[in-house]
C-alpha positions as CSV (number, residue, x, y, z in Angstrom):
1,X,81.7,101.4,101.5
2,X,78.7,103.9,100.3
3,X,76.6,101.3,98.9
4,X,75.7,97.7,99.3
5,X,77.5,95.3,97.1
6,X,76.0,93.8,94.1
7,X,76.3,90.4,95.3
8,X,78.7,88.1,97.9
9,X,80.7,86.9,95.3
10,X,84.9,87.2,96.7
11,X,85.1,88.4,92.8
12,X,82.6,91.0,93.0
13,X,83.4,91.8,96.7
14,X,87.2,92.4,95.5
15,X,86.5,94.1,91.9
16,X,83.7,96.6,94.0
17,X,86.9,97.0,96.6
18,X,89.9,97.6,94.0
19,X,88.7,96.8,90.6
20,X,88.1,99.6,88.9
21,X,90.8,101.1,86.3
22,X,92.0,104.1,88.5
23,X,92.0,103.0,91.7
24,X,94.3,100.2,90.7
25,X,96.8,102.7,89.3
26,X,96.4,104.7,92.4
27,X,97.5,101.6,94.1
28,X,99.8,101.1,92.0
29,X,101.4,104.2,92.1
30,X,101.3,104.2,95.9
31,X,103.3,100.3,96.3
32,X,105.2,100.4,93.6
33,X,106.2,104.3,93.3
34,X,106.3,105.4,97.1
35,X,104.0,108.1,96.2
36,X,101.6,109.0,99.6
37,X,100.6,112.3,98.6
38,X,98.1,113.9,96.1
39,X,100.4,115.8,93.9
40,X,102.8,113.4,94.0
41,X,100.1,110.8,92.5
42,X,98.9,113.2,89.9
43,X,102.6,114.3,88.9
44,X,103.8,111.1,88.8
45,X,101.0,108.8,87.2
46,X,102.3,107.7,83.6
47,X,98.5,107.1,82.3
48,X,97.8,111.2,83.2
49,X,94.7,110.6,85.8
50,X,92.2,114.0,85.8
51,X,92.5,115.4,89.8
52,X,89.1,115.0,90.2
53,X,89.3,111.2,89.3
54,X,92.1,111.1,91.7
55,X,90.5,112.9,94.9
56,X,87.6,110.7,94.3
57,X,89.6,107.0,93.8
58,X,91.2,107.8,96.9
59,X,88.9,109.1,99.1
60,X,86.8,105.8,97.8
61,X,89.9,103.5,98.7
62,X,90.2,105.2,101.8
63,X,86.3,104.5,102.3
64,X,87.2,100.3,101.2
65,X,89.7,100.2,104.0
66,X,93.0,100.2,101.9
67,X,94.2,103.6,102.2
68,X,94.3,105.3,105.7
69,X,94.1,109.2,105.2
70,X,96.8,111.0,107.7
71,X,95.5,115.0,107.5
72,X,98.4,116.4,108.9
73,X,96.4,119.6,109.9
74,X,95.4,122.7,108.3
75,X,97.7,123.9,105.9
76,X,99.9,121.0,105.7
77,X,99.1,117.7,102.8
78,X,97.5,114.6,103.9
79,X,99.9,111.5,103.1
80,X,98.3,107.9,102.3
81,X,99.6,105.0,104.0
82,X,98.6,101.5,102.7
83,X,96.1,99.3,105.0
84,X,97.1,95.7,105.3
85,X,94.7,94.4,102.9
86,X,95.9,96.8,100.1
87,X,99.4,95.5,101.1
88,X,98.2,91.9,100.6
89,X,97.3,92.9,97.2
90,X,101.1,92.5,95.8
91,X,100.7,89.1,94.5
92,X,97.6,90.6,92.4
93,X,99.5,93.0,90.9
94,X,102.4,90.5,90.1
95,X,99.8,88.0,88.8
96,X,98.4,91.2,86.7
97,X,101.8,92.0,85.7
98,X,102.8,88.8,84.5
99,X,99.5,88.4,82.6
100,X,100.5,91.9,80.8
101,X,104.4,90.6,79.9
102,X,102.4,87.8,77.9
103,X,99.2,89.5,76.3
104,X,100.1,93.2,75.7
105,X,102.1,95.1,74.5
106,X,104.0,96.8,77.0
107,X,107.9,99.0,77.3
108,X,110.8,97.9,78.5
109,X,111.0,100.6,81.4
110,X,107.4,100.1,82.5
111,X,107.8,95.6,82.5
112,X,111.0,95.6,84.6
113,X,109.4,95.9,87.8
114,X,106.8,93.3,86.0
115,X,109.5,90.7,84.9
116,X,111.5,91.0,88.3
117,X,108.2,90.0,90.7
118,X,107.4,87.3,88.5
119,X,110.8,85.8,88.9
120,X,111.2,86.2,92.4
121,X,107.6,84.8,93.1
122,X,106.1,84.5,96.4
123,X,109.4,85.2,98.1
124,X,110.2,88.1,96.5
125,X,106.8,89.4,97.2
126,X,106.6,88.6,100.8
127,X,109.7,90.7,101.3
128,X,108.5,93.5,99.7
129,X,105.5,93.3,101.6
130,X,107.0,93.3,104.8
131,X,108.6,96.2,103.7
132,X,105.9,97.9,102.8
133,X,104.5,96.9,106.0
134,X,107.3,98.5,108.0
135,X,107.1,101.8,105.4
136,X,103.0,102.3,106.1
137,X,101.9,100.7,109.1
138,X,105.3,101.0,111.4
139,X,106.1,97.5,111.8
140,X,109.7,96.6,112.7
141,X,112.4,96.7,109.4
142,X,112.9,93.4,107.9
143,X,116.0,91.7,108.3
144,X,118.2,90.7,104.4
145,X,118.4,92.5,101.2
146,X,116.0,95.2,100.4
147,X,113.3,94.0,98.0
148,X,112.2,97.3,97.3
149,X,115.7,98.4,96.6
150,X,115.9,95.7,93.8
151,X,112.8,96.9,92.4
152,X,113.8,100.2,92.2
153,X,117.2,99.5,90.6
154,X,116.4,97.4,87.7
155,X,113.6,100.3,86.7
156,X,116.3,102.3,87.0
157,X,118.4,100.7,84.9
158,X,116.0,99.5,82.4
159,X,115.5,103.9,82.1
160,X,118.8,104.1,81.6
161,X,118.9,101.3,78.9
162,X,116.4,102.9,77.0
163,X,117.6,106.4,77.4
164,X,121.0,104.8,75.6
165,X,119.1,103.0,73.3
């Protein structure tokens, strides 16, 4: 972090690390959307983040230890990877999604992953985090059915149902 935290409160520390709106949405797009490059994050963001804000948030997330920036060299695009600390945010995203399902108006394609995470509970979260560790940290691939594939299939199915409806 570039500055001293406001207090030693754990909630304050968490909010200062990842709690602003754009930082959470950038992390969401990396975690659930598999977007790992600046252009992918910019083009794929539902909320239409501005390029200067995205650049600032990526820099901030790297500085706070939630992302690693792998600069492949001159003329090549940088790849952003989640750190273990960011991967451990999956239960936080699941809780935020569950709250949003109950207390905010949502759309079917964008709510389906939150519903699946809620229904799957901690077991699905753990499987998904293991898969993220494989992709972002180089950990061995977990055995068993893919949580990532389940989340992606549910999202694609919801998109298909919406288009037909």
